[in-house]
C-alpha positions in Angstrom: 7.6 -11.1 -5.8 10.3 -8.8 -6.6 9.6 -5.0 -6.3 11.9 -2.4 -7.7 10.5 1.2 -7.1 12.2 3.5 -10.0 11.1 6.2 -8.3 9.3 7.0 -5.1 8.2 10.9 -5.3 5.2 12.9 -5.8 4.0 13.1 -9.9 6.4 16.4 -9.9 9.2 14.5 -8.4 11.3 15.9 -5.3 12.9 18.3 -5.4 10.0 20.1 -7.9 11.4 22.2 -10.7 12.1 26.0 -9.8 10.3 25.3 -6.2 12.3 27.6 -3.4 10.9 25.8 -0.7 13.3 24.6 2.3 12.3 20.6 1.5 13.1 20.8 -1.9 16.4 22.9 -1.3 17.3 20.2 1.0 16.2 17.0 -1.3 19.2 16.2 -2.7 21.6 12.9 -3.5 19.8 9.6 -2.4 16.9 12.2 -0.6 16.0 13.3 -4.5 12.9 10.9 -5.6 11.7 10.8 -9.1 8.0 10.2 -10.0 6.8 6.9 -8.2 7.1 4.0 -10.5 6.8 0.4 -9.8 8.6 -2.4 -11.8 7.0 -6.0 -10.4 9.3 -9.0 -11.4 10.7 -7.1 -14.5 7.7 -7.8 -16.4 4.8 -5.8 -14.6 5.1 -2.0 -14.6 2.5 0.3 -12.7 3.0 3.8 -13.8 5.2 5.1 -16.8 6.9 8.3 -15.8 9.7 10.5 -17.0 13.1 8.8 -16.9 11.6 5.5 -15.9 14.2 3.5 -18.6 17.0 5.2 -17.0 16.2 4.5 -13.5 15.6 1.1 -14.3 19.1 1.0 -15.7 20.8 2.4 -13.1 19.0 -0.3 -10.3 20.3 -3.0 -12.7 17.1 -3.8 -14.7 15.8 -3.5 -18.0 12.4 -2.8 -19.2 13.2 -4.8 -22.0 11.2 -7.7 -20.2 8.0 -5.7 -19.5 4.6 -7.4 -20.8 2.1 -4.9 -19.2 2.3 -1.2 -18.2 -0.6 -0.2 -15.9 -1.8 3.4 -15.1 -2.7 4.2 -11.5 -2.2 8.3 -11.6 -5.5 10.5 -12.1 -5.5 11.8 -16.0 -2.7 9.3 -16.9 0.0 10.5 -14.6 3.0 12.9 -15.8 3.4 13.0 -20.0 5.7 10.8 -20.8 6.7 9.4 -24.5 6.2 5.4 -24.6 9.9 3.9 -25.2 10.0 1.8 -28.1 9.6 -1.9 -27.4 7.1 -1.1 -24.3 3.3 -1.8 -24.4 1.3 1.0 -24.6 0.2 1.7 -21.1 -3.7 1.0 -20.1 -5.7 1.4 -17.0 -7.9 -1.5 -15.6 -11.7 -0.7 -14.5 -12.6 -0.6 -11.3 -13.2 -4.2 -9.9 -12.4 -5.9 -12.8 -9.4 -8.5 -12.7 -6.6 -9.0 -15.2 -4.2 -11.8 -15.6 -1.4 -10.8 -17.9 0.8 -12.9 -19.4 3.3 -12.1 -16.7 1.8 -14.6 -14.7 0.3 -12.3 -11.6 -3.1 -11.4 -11.0 -4.1 -8.0 -10.9 -7.4 -6.6 -9.5 -8.2 -2.8 -10.2 -9.2 -1.0 -6.6 -11.8 1.8 -6.6 -10.4 5.0 -5.2 -12.3 7.5 -3.0 -10.6 10.3 -5.5 -9.5 10.2 -9.3 -7.3 7.3 -9.9 -6.8 3.6 -9.8 -5.2 1.5 -7.1 -3.8 -1.9 -8.0 -4.2 -5.2 -6.1 -1.5 -7.8 -7.5 -0.8 -11.2 -6.4 2.3 -12.7 -7.7 3.3 -16.2 -9.2 4.1 -17.1 -5.5 0.9 -16.0 -4.0 2.3 -13.0 -2.3 0.0 -10.1 -2.1 0.9 -6.4 -3.0 -1.4 -3.1 -2.8 -0.5 -0.4 -4.7 -2.6 3.0 -4.5 -2.2 6.4 -6.5 -1.0 9.4 -5.0 -3.7 11.5 -3.1 -6.0 8.4 -3.0 -7.8 5.9 -0.5 -9.5 2.8 -1.1 -13.5 3.4 -1.3 -15.9 1.1 -0.3 -14.0 -0.5 2.9 -16.4 -1.3 5.2 -15.5 -2.2 9.0 -17.3 -5.4 10.5 -17.7 -6.6 7.2 -16.1 -9.9 5.9 -12.7 -10.1 6.8 -10.2 -8.4 4.0 -7.4 -10.7 2.8 -4.3 -9.0 4.5 -1.5 -7.5 2.1 2.2 -8.7 2.5 3.4 -5.2 1.2 1.2 -1.9 0.8 2.7 1.0 -1.6 0.8 4.3 -0.6 0.9 8.0 0.1 1.5 7.5 3.9 2.4 11.2 4.3 -0.6 12.8 2.2 -3.2 10.4 2.6 -2.5 8.6 6.3 -6.3 7.7 6.7 -5.7 5.4 3.8 -3.8 3.1 6.1 -6.2 3.7 8.7 -8.8 2.4 6.7 -6.7 -0.8 5.6 -6.0 -1.5 9.0 -9.6 -1.0 10.2 -10.7 -4.0 7.9 -7.6 -6.1 8.7 -6.2 -5.7 5.4 -3.0 -4.4 6.7 -1.6 -6.3 10.0 1.2 -6.0 12.5 3.7 -7.6 9.6 2.5 -5.9 6.5 5.5 -3.8 5.0 4.1 -0.5 4.8 6.3 1.5 2.3 5.6 5.2 1.5 5.7 6.5 -2.1 4.3 9.6 -3.9 6.6 11.5 -1.4 6.5 15.5 -1.8 7.8 18.6 -0.1 5.2 18.1 2.7 8.1 16.6 5.4 11.7 17.4 5.3 14.0 14.1 4.0 16.1 12.0 6.5 15.6 11.7 9.6 12.2 13.9 10.1 10.5 11.8 7.6 12.0 8.7 9.2 10.3 9.6 12.0 7.0 10.4 11.1 7.0 7.4 8.9 7.8 5.2 12.0 5.3 6.5 13.9 2.8 5.5 11.2 4.7 1.7 11.0 5.8 2.4 7.8 9.0 3.1 5.9 10.6 4.8 2.7 13.1 3.5 0.7 15.6 5.4 -1.8 14.8 5.4 -5.5 16.2 2.3 -7.4 15.4 -0.4 -4.0 14.5 -3.5 -4.9 12.5 -5.4 -2.3 11.1 -8.9 -2.0 7.3 -9.2 -1.2 6.7 -11.6 1.8 10.5 -11.6 2.9 10.4 -10.3 6.5 11.8 -6.9 6.8 11.9 -5.2 10.2 8.7 -3.1 10.3 9.2 0.1 12.5 8.1 -0.5 16.1 5.5 1.9 17.0 5.8 3.3 20.4 3.1 1.8 22.5 3.3 5.1 24.9 4.5 8.3 23.8 4.6 11.8 25.8 4.5 15.0 23.5 5.8 18.4 25.4 5.7 21.8 24.3 4.7 25.4 24.9 1.6 27.3 24.0 1.1 27.2 19.9 4.1 25.2 19.5 2.1 22.6 17.1 2.3 19.7 20.3 -1.1 19.0 19.4 -1.0 18.8 15.8 2.4 16.6 16.4 0.0 14.3 18.5 -2.7 13.9 16.4 -0.5 13.1 13.5 0.8 10.2 15.1 -2.3 8.4 15.2 -4.1 9.8 12.1 -2.9 6.3 10.2 -4.5 4.0 12.7 -8.7 3.5 13.2 -11.0 4.0 16.1 -8.9 6.5 18.1 -10.3 7.9 21.2 -9.5 11.6 21.7 -9.8 12.4 25.5 -10.5 16.0 25.9 -9.4 17.0 29.9 -10.5 20.9 29.4 -14.2 20.4 29.5 -16.5 23.1 27.7 -15.9 25.8 30.2 -19.8 27.1 29.3 -19.8 30.7 28.4 -16.1 31.2 27.2 -16.3 31.8 23.7 -13.0 31.9 23.2 -12.4 28.1 24.5 -15.1 26.8 22.4 -13.7 28.5 19.2 -10.2 26.5 20.0 -12.2 23.2 20.9 -13.9 23.7 17.6 -10.8 24.2 15.8 -9.5 20.8 17.6 -12.5 18.9 16.3 -12.3 20.1 12.6 -8.8 18.8 12.1 -8.9 15.6 13.4 -10.3 13.0 11.6 -14.0 12.2 11.6 -13.7 8.7 12.2 -12.2 9.4 15.6 -14.5 9.5 18.7 -14.1 12.1 21.7 -14.8 12.0 25.4 -14.7 14.8 27.6 -13.1 13.5 31.0 -10.5 14.0 33.5 -10.8 10.2 34.9 -7.8 8.8 32.9 -7.0 5.7 35.2 -9.9 3.6 33.9 -9.3 4.5 30.3 -5.5 3.3 30.4 -6.7 0.4 31.9 -8.5 -1.2 29.1 -7.0 -3.9 27.5 -7.0 -4.5 23.5 -8.8 -1.0 22.9 -8.4 1.2 20.5 -5.5 3.9 20.7 -5.8 6.7 23.3 -4.8 10.4 22.4 -4.9 12.5 25.7 -4.8 16.4 25.4 -4.1 17.4 28.0 -2.2 16.6 31.1 -1.7 20.0 32.3 -5.5 20.4 32.1 -5.7 17.1 34.1 -3.3 18.6 37.1 -5.2 22.0 37.1 -8.6 19.7 37.6 -6.5 17.4 40.5 -5.1 20.6 42.0 -8.8 22.2 42.3 -9.8 18.9 43.6 -7.4 18.7 46.7 -7.5 22.3 47.4 -4.0 23.1 46.1 -4.6 27.0 45.9 -5.1 27.3 49.6 -1.5 27.0 51.6 -3.3 25.5 54.5 -5.4 22.7 53.0 -2.2 22.2 50.9 0.0 21.7 53.9 -2.5 19.8 55.6 -2.7 17.0 53.4 -3.3 18.2 49.8 0.2 18.1 48.6 0.3 14.2 49.8 -2.9 13.6 47.9 -1.5 15.6 44.5 1.4 13.2 44.9 -0.7 10.2 45.2 -2.9 11.2 42.3 0.1 11.8 40.2 1.7 8.3 41.0 -1.5 6.7 40.5 -1.7 8.1 36.6 1.9 7.3 36.1 1.3 3.9 37.4 -1.7 3.6 35.0 0.4 4.7 32.2 2.7 2.4 32.9 0.4 -0.8 32.7 -1.6 0.6 29.6 -1.5 -2.3 27.1 -3.4 -0.1 24.5 -1.5 2.6 22.3 -1.4 6.0 24.0 -0.4 9.4 22.8 -0.3 12.0 25.8 0.1 15.8 25.5 1.5 18.4 28.0 2.7 21.5 28.6 6.6 22.6 29.0 6.3 25.5 30.9 9.4 25.2 33.2 11.7 27.2 30.8 9.6 30.5 30.7 8.9 33.4 32.9 8.4 32.8 36.7 5.1 33.1 37.7 4.5 36.2 40.1 2.1 34.3 42.3 2.8 31.5 44.7 -0.1 29.3 43.2 1.4 30.0 39.6 4.9 28.8 40.7 3.0 25.5 42.6 1.5 24.9 39.6 4.5 25.3 37.3 6.5 22.8 39.8 3.7 20.2 40.1 3.4 20.5 36.3 7.0 19.8 35.8 6.8 16.6 38.3 4.1 15.2 36.5 5.5 15.6 33.1 8.9 13.6 34.6 6.8 11.1 36.1 4.7 10.1 33.0 8.0 10.5 30.7 9.5 7.9 32.5 7.1 5.5 31.8 6.7 6.3 27.9 9.3 4.8 25.2 9.2 7.9 23.2 9.2 11.7 24.7 9.5 14.3 22.1 9.6 18.1 22.6 7.7 20.4 20.1 9.4 24.0 19.6 8.4 26.3 16.7 6.4 23.2 15.1 9.4 21.2 15.2 9.8 17.9 17.0 12.9 17.0 18.7 13.1 13.1 20.0 14.3 13.3 23.7 13.6 9.7 24.0 13.0 6.7 21.6 
C-alpha cells in the first residue's frame, strides 16, 4: 500500500496565517506544512483539504484516480470546494466497515474526541491507522483480546501522545510499527527539536509530498533505554523527562523527595507534578532505586530526582559531620553511588533519570553546601556515563549532550 502525505500539518496549516509566534516564523520551506491529507494508492483520499490537488501534482500524483474521499476531522475539517471529478466526501459511522471500489477495507474507529479514525487494510494485507487531529481511539482495553498490529500509524504524536501510549498498551503498535507524526502545529520548533522529540516517542516526521510504502522496513527511531535529564531550578527538566515517556503505557514514576509532612510549599510542588502526569502512570515514593532498576521486562521508569536521592544517601552516611565523613562516611557514599551507577548500567527497562545541575552556580558559603555540590557533580557524571542519551535543559530548551 502506497501512502502519499499531501500535507502533514494542523487544520490551519503551518505556519498559521497571521500568527507571529517563533515557530510559525521559522516554519518555512520544507518545514512549511499544509493541512494533513493522505492519498492511498492514488485511489482513496483521507481528508480533503485546501490545495490538495496542487499538493498531489507536486508529489507527482493526480487526484483523477480517486474513487473515495473520507473525512476524519471534527466538523468535516477545513472548508474546501470539491474539485471537479472528485467524489463527494463522506464519513463512515463509528465501528462500521466500508469496502470501496479501490480494493481497500476501511473500518471507522471511534475516538475520545470529535472526529473519526480509519483503520485501512490494503489489497496486499498491510494495515494502516489514521487518526484525526486531537483524537485518541476510544474503548481500548488493556488486558483484553490482543489487538491486531498496525504496520503504519499516522497520528497527532505531539498533541496526543497518550493515543500512542494506548495503542502500545494493547499491542496495536509494536517495535516495528512505522509511526509518522501528522497534524503538526506550532507547538514545537521545526527541524532538530521536532526530530528529537519525535524520536523519543519512537516516531518520525516527513515533509509534505512524501510517498511511503506501508510494511516496507523503515529505520524506526531508536528510543534510548537510559536517559539522564539535567537542569537547574525551574529549568523545565521534569517536564522534559515526563514528555519523553508520555507516549508509553504503564510508566512508574519514582519520587525520591518524600512527603515532608507539614511543609505546605513542598506539598504544593508535589501536587503540581501529580496533576501534570498522565492518569495511567503509577507513583512510588522511595530512595531504594537499585531493586527497581534491576527488574527485567518491566514498564518504563522515571526517577525524579537524583539530587534528592543524594541528600538521603548523605544523611544516612553522616556526610554533614566532618569526623564521620573522614572516618568512613565518604567511602560509604562512594560505594552507594557506584552501586547506583552499576544498576543503571545493568537496567533492562527504559529509564529516564532527572538530576539538578548545580556546578555552574554560586559557590556555596558553607562546607556542607560545597560538599553536596561536589558529590552531586560526581553522581551526575557517574550516571551520565551509563546513559545512551544525556540532555541539559536551560530555560525550557533541551540541549543534547550525548545521543
